[in-house]
N, C-alpha and C positions, 0 to 999 in steps of 0.2 A: 504492500499500499503505499510506503513513503518512498519507494525506489524514484518514481517519474518524479516527485517533487525534490529529491536532494538534490541533483545539480540542474541549474536553470542555466537560459541562454545569456542573462546577465553576470553570471560568473558567481550568483550567491549560492548559498548552500542553505537546503531545506526552505522553500519558498510555498506555503502552506496554501491550500485553494482558498478561494475565497467564493464560499458555497452559498452566500447569501445576495451577493450583487452579481456575480457573474455566471450566467447560464453555462457557458463552455465549462468553465470549472465544476459545476454541477455533473454536467453529461459524465465528463472522465471519471470524476470520482465515482459514478456509480457503474462504470465499465469496470474501473479497477477494482469496486467491490465483488462484481461478478465474476471476475478472475480469481480472488480470492475465494469463493465458493466452488470455481471451476477447479481450484488446487484441492479442496477436500474433496470434491466429488471424482477427479482424479486418483487420489491417494487412496480413499476407502472403496470406491466401485471398480474405475476403469482398470487399473494396475493388478489388484488380486482377480478378477473375475475376467480378464482377456489377457492382459501383457502376461501374466503367471500361467497361463492356461494355454501356453505354447501357441498365442495368435498375437506374434508380435507385430506382423505386415498390418492386421485388421488394424493393431491397437494404434500405429502411427498413421494409418489412414483417417482415424477418428481425431488424432490431434491435429492434424491438419484440416479437417472439416472445421474443428472449432476455432483454430486460426484465423480462418476466413470468417466464418461468422461473427467475431470481434471485430476483425476489421470491419466487416461491413457494417455491423451495427454500431460503432463508432462514428464511420463515416453518415449514415443513415439519421442520426441524430443531430449531428454537429455540422454537415456538409451535404444534405440531400441531393443538390443539383451536381455531386461529382462521381465519378464511377469509382468504388471502393477498390477496384484492383488497379487505378492509375496513380502509382506510386511517387508521381513527379507532379510538379504545378503548371508545366509548360502549355502553352500554347499549340494547337496543330501548325505545322510549318506548311507554307505554301511554297511558290516559285522561289522567293528570296527568303534569306533567314534575316527578320527583323532583329532589332536593337530591344533585348528583353530585359529591364530592371530587375533586380534580384526582388524576390518576392519577402516579405517581411511576417515571418512566422511567428516571431518574437510578440506580436499583439495579436494576430487571429488564432494561431495556435492550430494551425491546420496541418496536413500532409506536409512533408513526411515527417516532421519534428513529433506529433503523437502517435502516428504509425510506429516510429520505431521505439516510442516509450510503450504503447502497446505490446507490440514483439518483445521486447527487452522482457517486460513483466511477466509476459504468457510464458516463453521460454526458460526464464528463472523458476518460475512457477511448476512448471513438467518436470524439469532436469532436476529439481531438489525433491519433489514428492518421489520421483524414481530414486534417487540416491537413498533417500529416509526408507521408502519399501525394501528397496533390497539389502540394505544394512539390517533392518529387523528380520527380515526372512531368514538372512543368514546367522543372525544371533538365534533365531529360534530353533534353525537347522543343527548349529552347534550345540544348543542346549539338549535338544531331543537326542543328538548322538551320544553326547555322555551320559542321559540317562539309558540309553540302551546298552552302553559299554556297561555300566554299572550292575545293570541288571544283568547281563550275560556273567559279568563276575561271580555275581551271588549264586546264580545257576550252578555255576562251576564248584564253589565253595561248598556247597549245602550237600549233595552227594557225595563229595571227598567226605566230609566227618561224618556221613553216614555210613559208608563203608568202612571207615576205621573204626568206629564205635560198633558197628555189627561184628567186625575181626576179634574185638578185645572181648564181647559176650561169648563169640563162638569159642574161644580160649578157654573159657571158663566153663561152658558145658562140655566141653572136650576132658577137662579135669574132674567133671562131677561135682564142682565146687558148690558150698553151701551159699556162697556169696553171687550166684547166678541170678537169684530172685530179686537182691538188692541192686543189683547193674542193670535189671531188666527195669526195675522203677527209675533209675537214673538216666537210662535211655529216654524213657519217655518222658521226662521233663526236658531233655534235651531237645527232643524233637517237638515237644509243646512249644519251647522257645522259637525253634526255627519256623513252626508254622504260623504262629501268633505274631511274633516281632520280628522275623528277620528282613520281612519286606518293607519295614519302616524306614524313613530316612533317618530319625533319631529316636531315641529309647531313654529312659531312664537308667543312669550308670547302676545302680544297684541291681536292676535285671540281669545285664551284662555280667556285672560280678558274679550273681549267683549262677548264672549259666557257665562261667568259665570254674567256679566252684566244683559244680556237680561233674564236670569233664575232669577235672585234675583228681576226685574221688574215685572215677570211674577208672581212670587210670592207675589209682593207686591199687584197687582192687583186683584189677586184671595183672600187675605186674608182681603184686605181694612183696616179700623182701628183696626181691631183685634191682632196687632202685631206690635211693633215698632221696625224697621229695621236700624240699624245702620251700613250702608254700606260705605265703605272708600279705595280708592286705592291711594297710594302714591307712589312716584320714575318713573324713566324713563321705560316703559314697550316695547320701541322700540330695536330692535338689542339683542335680547336675545330670548332664546330657551327653550321651556319645552316638555314635552309627553303630548299629549291629554288627556282630562279627568283625570288627575290626582289629580286635585285640587276640582272640582266639588262635588265629594260624600262626602267630610266633611261640606259642604255648605248645599245641600240637605238633608243630616242627622240633621242639625239643625232645619230646617224647618219641616221634619217630625216628629221628638220626643220633638219638644220645642214650638209648636204651639199648641193651642187649639181656636177654634173660640168662645167659650163662654168665654174666659179668657184673660185679656190682657197679651200679651206675649213680650219679647224682645229678639232680635238675635243681637248679634253682630259679623259683618264681616270685618275684615281689613288687607288688603294686603297691604305690606311695599317691594319697590322693592331697592334693594340696588347694588352694582356694580355687583356682580356676585351670588347674592342669592335673594331669594325670602322670605318672611316671613310671613305667614300665621295664623291668628289668629281667631276662629270661636268659640263661645261661645252663650249659649243658658240656659234660666231657664227650669226647669224640671219641665213639666206639665204633668197632666194627658189626655193622647191624645188616639184617636181612635185608633193608630198603635202604638203599645208598642214593637213589636220584631225588633231585631237590622236590619234585611235585609242583603242581602248579598254585597249591594254595597260598604260600608264602608269598610266589612273585604277584599274586591277583592282589594281594592285601596290600603290597608295595604301591601297585597302581592305584587301588582306591585311595589308599592316603593322599597320594599325588593329586587326585579329582578332587575329592571331598575336603582336604586340610591343605592347601598349597601353601597356604601361608601361616599356618598354625600348627605346625607338628614337626619336631627334630627327630631323626631316625639315623641311629648309629648300629652297623652291623661289626664286630670285631670276630673274625675268621683265622684261627691260626692253627698249629698242629695240633694242639691239645685240646683247645676249648673254641667254643662257639658262643656269642653272647649277642642281644639285641637290647639294645637301650631304645627307648621310645618315650619323647615327651609329646603329649599331646592336649590341645584345650578342651575341657569338658564341661565348661560354663555353658548354661541353657541360655 
């Protein structure tokens, strides 16, 4: 709306229209208001319904037709005696070329000055609406892509946990252990958590801690005296939030690669909750186990941390010949 009035022919800046006494200014103020309405119509209707429907040729054809319409309506109201397609202000030449004084558009405001203003505002409106719409569409597609990636990562993690936990109960059943029933109850708690909470964006921290505790107890039941588990939770876990299943992979990885039933193994799991942060320390001795591949759970969790906590987590992994340890600091404030 301000562009046609910002730079005037007399070198001034922001020459506002005289809507009370000047009919010409009223006409073009009305036309520029129509251009503003067209900007909204283009942004909310033409671009999503036609341009993004892969009908670009039809879209630009409509844009040209609307431009001709605005040029026609500006000429019709301001100079009805003129042809709106005549961009000049020269008389028709005959056998000789007459001397023609330059037209004074500063007073009349006729073509081509007002044409250039109308075309300028129109093109800026079309281009800017296209840029805004394309940028918003790209952001929406990027957000949907991220959500799809996170859903895919969760879909990979959940069966991974179920597979390992069923193997644990299978081992107890083979031994005909009296702890098999307790392990089934613990498994039901794990599955209830996954079914009820795993698809949420965030959950209360105490639910995640309870899930981890059930998992650790199930592993201790399965492994018995072959592993020493130093599991400790400190701090207030209530009134805080976290993404579900974001910690368990580091703990599960320690049991997967740090335990050999034929050897004495040690696993340390410390969770310290401060005001807004949670500090997780998981370490285990390296042993020769039946499962030496890294698996997908740990890598997926690292990717989820990158997506969900880009500026609010600190992950350090220390991998040497004897031990493997993970230190994670993550923001858990709701």
